[in-house]
C-alpha atoms as one frame of an Amber mdcrd trajectory, in Angstrom:
protein
 122.624   5.800  16.351 122.468   9.294  17.850 119.477  10.298  15.718 117.516
   7.418  17.268 118.041   8.698  20.836 115.580  11.165  22.404 116.316  12.856
  25.710 113.379  14.368  27.609 114.766  17.091  29.871 112.301  17.714  32.693
 113.229  21.017  34.420 115.412  20.686  37.540 116.299  17.023  37.130 119.967
  17.388  36.147 119.062  17.678  32.477 121.467  20.466  31.559 124.338  18.347
  32.874 123.180  15.380  30.777 122.527  17.430  27.632 125.930  19.138  27.685
 127.647  15.808  28.370 125.820  14.218  25.419 126.814  17.024  23.064 130.228
  17.910  24.484 128.997  21.515  24.747 129.542  24.235  27.340 125.809  24.901
  27.647 122.594  23.174  26.699 121.597  22.945  23.050 118.357  24.218  21.512
 115.314  21.951  21.936 114.492  19.858  18.861 113.084  16.448  17.943 115.829
  14.592  19.810 116.029  17.016  22.735 112.727  17.664  24.478 112.735  20.643
  26.807 111.176  24.127  27.008 110.800  26.193  23.847 111.223  29.971  23.696
 107.476  30.384  24.199 107.927  28.470  27.518 105.956  25.523  26.164 107.204
  21.944  26.412 107.866  20.110  23.157 107.330  16.628  24.626 103.558  16.439
  24.181 103.623  14.333  21.005 105.615  11.606  22.763 103.099  11.294  25.593
 100.067  11.063  23.363  99.085   7.349  23.547  98.006   7.516  19.901 101.667
   7.990  18.925 103.111   4.994  20.800 103.928   3.040  17.643 105.574   6.083
  16.090 108.187   6.208  18.857 108.854   2.482  19.387 111.974   2.603  17.208
 113.589   5.277  19.383 115.621   4.978  22.567 113.909   7.533  24.805 115.031
   8.416  28.313 114.453  10.988  31.052 115.258  11.602  34.722 112.813  12.071
  37.597 113.502  13.767  40.932 111.557  13.513  44.173 108.910  16.278  44.162
 110.070  17.823  47.458 113.621  18.289  46.221 112.625  19.227  42.668 110.085
  21.890  43.701 112.556  23.349  46.213 115.275  23.508  43.586 112.858  25.051
  41.093 111.696  27.804  43.446 115.159  28.886  44.547 116.302  28.827  40.920
 113.493  30.928  39.416 112.638  33.327  42.245 115.094  35.987  41.042 114.508
  35.322  37.337 111.881  37.742  36.109 111.297  35.865  32.847 109.864  32.941
  34.839 108.222  34.771  37.738 106.273  36.897  35.253 104.553  33.737  33.990
 102.716  33.506  37.321  99.519  35.522  37.706 100.040  35.859  41.446 103.678
  36.583  42.263 104.788  34.431  45.225 105.862  36.279  48.363 107.629  33.224
  49.757 108.124  29.501  49.226 104.774  28.538  50.757 102.842  30.882  48.460
 104.770  29.458  45.492 103.735  25.919  46.444 100.109  26.993  46.927  99.979
  28.684  43.523  97.945  26.391  41.238 100.182  27.250  38.284 103.216  25.621
  39.945 101.542  22.340  40.899 102.265  18.987  39.201 104.672  20.708  36.869
 106.291  17.468  35.723 103.083  15.903  34.426 102.089  19.195  32.799 105.503
  19.405  31.124 105.363  15.850  29.802 101.959  16.283  28.168 103.256  19.385
  26.373 101.838  22.338  28.233 103.483  25.688  28.878 105.549  26.212  32.005
 103.153  27.427  34.730 100.194  26.750  32.461  96.770  27.795  33.736  95.508
  24.334  32.778  95.901  22.050  35.778  97.219  18.534  35.226  94.668  15.798
  35.941  94.482  12.040  36.468  93.861  11.450  32.766  97.175  13.179  31.983
  98.993  10.940  34.442  97.371   7.807  33.017  98.496   8.797  29.508 102.052
   9.405  30.729 102.230   6.029  32.484 100.779   4.227  29.468 103.446   5.698
  27.211 106.258   4.980  29.699 105.246   1.329  29.803 104.528   0.775  26.124
 107.081   2.782  24.115 108.925   2.272  26.530 110.444   5.381  28.123 113.553
   4.602  30.178 113.502   6.566  33.439 116.533   7.311  35.608 116.311   8.614
  39.164 118.051  11.851  40.134 118.810  10.605  43.641 120.680   7.676  42.059
 122.364   9.738  39.380 125.528   7.684  38.808 123.654   4.386  38.479 121.087
   6.105  36.250 123.883   7.317  33.953 125.141   3.730  33.633 121.607   2.543
  32.877 121.166   5.255  30.232 124.509   4.330  28.675 123.527   0.670  28.413
 120.131   1.468  26.907 121.210   4.163  24.424 124.823   3.348  23.640 125.988
   6.768  24.854 129.538   6.634  26.207 129.982   9.211  28.937 133.290  10.971
  29.497 135.150  10.328  32.739 134.755  13.968  33.828 131.352  15.665  33.638
 130.717  19.164  34.950 127.526  19.578  36.958 125.548  22.473  35.476 122.991
  24.880  36.963 124.019  24.663  40.606 121.944  26.955  42.810 124.147  29.172
  44.992 121.781  29.380  47.941 118.903  27.023  48.716 117.847  24.931  51.715
 118.424  21.200  51.595 115.442  18.875  52.033 116.462  18.087  55.617 116.381
  21.818  56.406 112.755  22.224  55.313 109.991  22.232  57.877 107.625  19.270
  57.961 104.802  21.679  57.089 106.535  22.746  53.873 107.370  19.172  52.881
 103.804  18.024  53.528 102.480  20.989  51.536 104.650  20.117  48.523 103.412
  16.530  48.558  99.789  17.592  49.012  99.911  19.998  46.049 101.895  17.691
  43.751 100.114  14.358  44.136 100.276  13.490  40.423 104.004  14.164  40.245
 104.493  12.095  43.394 102.572   9.127  41.956 104.622   9.343  38.756 107.878
   9.447  40.710 106.955   6.541  42.989 105.812   4.421  40.041 109.043   4.993
  38.111 111.207   4.636  41.226 109.741   1.173  41.856 110.497   0.174  38.258
 114.019   1.563  38.500 114.725  -0.203  41.796 113.674  -3.499  40.228 116.483
  -3.282  37.642 119.090  -0.978  39.260 120.954  -3.879  40.896 121.976  -4.949
  37.380 124.004  -1.753  36.931 127.111  -0.623  38.772 127.784   3.066  39.317
 129.517   4.315  36.201 132.986   5.646  36.905 132.310   9.320  36.265 133.909
  12.181  38.112 131.124  14.721  38.585 132.756  18.140  38.858 130.726  20.282
  41.251 132.335  23.705  41.288 129.894  26.463  42.201 132.296  29.052  40.802
 131.809  27.679  37.284 128.294  29.136  37.457 129.164  32.632  38.647 129.941
  34.155  35.236 126.828  32.790  33.426 124.665  33.892  36.368 126.129  37.406
  36.510 125.632  37.843  32.773 121.877  37.503  33.379 121.239  38.787  36.908
 122.554  41.243  39.438 125.016  39.122  41.417 123.312  39.979  44.733 119.928
  38.703  43.521 120.479  35.171  44.793 121.142  36.213  48.391 119.785  39.720
  49.030 116.207  40.130  50.232 116.212  43.908  49.880 115.152  44.186  46.228
 114.631  47.937  46.626 118.370  48.394  47.148 119.124  46.372  44.013 116.597
  48.323  41.964 117.838  51.656  43.317 121.393  50.748  42.284 120.580  49.038
  39.000 122.875  51.275  36.959 125.750  50.745  39.394 125.451  46.956  39.324
 125.052  46.921  35.549 128.165  49.077  35.092 130.192  46.988  37.534 129.201
  43.751  35.811 129.989  45.133  32.351 133.360  46.401  33.513 134.405  43.103
  35.114 133.179  40.895  32.271 133.943  43.029  29.222 136.729  45.398  30.218
 138.654  43.258  32.674 137.451  40.125  30.845 137.347  38.087  34.055 136.376
  34.495  33.284 137.243  32.841  36.571 134.220  32.693  38.889 136.175  32.897
  42.137 138.224  35.820  40.874 135.039  37.578  39.758 133.318  37.038  43.123
 136.273  38.380  45.116 136.515  41.421  42.847 132.781  42.060  43.087 132.776
  41.867  46.885 135.726  44.168  47.471 134.721  46.679  44.803 131.226  46.917
  46.271 132.636  47.542  49.754 135.007  50.139  48.311 132.067  51.901  46.684
 130.088  51.987  49.938 133.049  53.410  51.852 133.705  55.967  49.101 130.118
  57.230  49.043 129.323  56.834  52.754 132.730  57.352  54.425 133.029  56.521
  58.134 129.297  55.773  58.339 127.744  52.997  60.397 126.517  51.630  57.074
 130.053  51.191  55.778 131.498  50.016  59.085 128.892  47.270  59.527 129.414
  45.890  56.014 133.185  45.919  56.294 133.079  44.344  59.740 131.438  41.157
  58.463 133.801  40.769  55.524 136.705  38.332  55.763 138.868  38.368  52.642
 140.475  35.065  53.671 137.163  33.162  53.621 135.204  31.607  50.754 134.192
  34.519  48.451 130.635  33.321  47.790 129.996  32.852  51.489 131.280  36.403
  51.986 128.871  37.674  49.309 126.021  36.110  51.294 127.303  37.660  54.541
 127.519  41.127  52.972 123.979  40.831  51.615 122.671  39.619  54.988 124.385
  42.517  56.800 122.867  44.968  54.334 119.384  43.450  54.744 119.690  43.644
  58.539 120.927  47.221  58.417 117.878  48.485  56.542 115.532  46.619  58.863
 117.076  48.145  61.997 117.532  51.633  60.505 114.123  52.221  58.968 113.931
  55.817  60.156 116.979  57.055  58.264 117.314  54.333  55.637 116.454  56.693
  52.765 119.827  58.362  53.274 121.525  55.134  52.291 119.311  54.481  49.283
 121.134  57.250  47.424 122.214  55.503  44.189 125.812  54.350  44.089 127.984
  55.635  41.285 130.363  53.272  39.555 133.991  54.337  39.496 136.496  51.977
  37.902 139.233  53.404  40.134 137.521  51.657  43.061 137.805  48.224  41.483
 140.007  45.754  43.357 141.108  43.022  40.980 143.071  39.991  42.076 144.147
  37.240  39.723 146.706  34.475  39.486 149.227  36.767  37.818 149.214  39.382
  40.488 147.289  41.759  42.685 145.748  44.853  41.110 144.793  47.384  43.760
 142.338  50.163  43.261 143.444  53.730  43.799 141.051  53.821  46.723 142.077
  51.861  49.820 139.832  50.537  52.554
């Protein structure tokens, strides 16, 4: 049965959560015939499905995918990729902000481009003919389309169509630590997203209408979706400097690349921290220790320590530290070079707390 199911994972539509739940795996599996996603060359492998000439070839398969409203999907995409060099480097013109990302022709109608098999941020713009082909295949294979905004009902629908039995507890993957919600976006930004993604919008609205016509037949499946942002800290830190998601001052990160790399390696490989909350707390307090050690009694150190509250949520404190650092360099432009002196990692400054006890560094704040 499983070999007759094909899942099309459109980026930023909850696909990693679905794929890992299907395969009982910690992380998503490699794309193949039954799992359509992005290959290592950044090209989609779903193009053969959405070629109308192949409709009969796929009629014996149970094929499904999820769609997400373009405003929410594009917002999620931007705040996910903006600190990931491997994706940003695919764009000819690097976006300075969200608006410039939306205006970049390579980012527009990304869903339709993905479905017809093009590379992520392809220079070839999606067109009406592409959309017509996609809709023809959806109707005639058919492709079963769930709606991200109705995730639980969509999971029940997918289960009924494919025979997949979901577990009672499913961990939500790829949560973005810091991004605005749709209601927080300006009307100008929302209108701009819709203007630049008209094909994706038409696809979404078409499939939403079809889904709404049958969704009343399905109750919400009884799944407990586990949304713990700290489950994503370790995988994120293994790929990026932990401050990347919240710090605007990229010069500071670049200047201290060796420090951040050494700190990450020490926490993950020497201390072998695997709990995201424990890692975040250790990162925060070790970083503040390092600032105080290298810039003792300075305004720089005092300002950063003043905003820190060790009793509050660690990730929120990471964001506060980064914001205080960004503000400091803006207001101290004249002597900021003094504080760009690269930090040196010293394991004796590490403050490590875990469930078994409290490990203090030799250096005290």
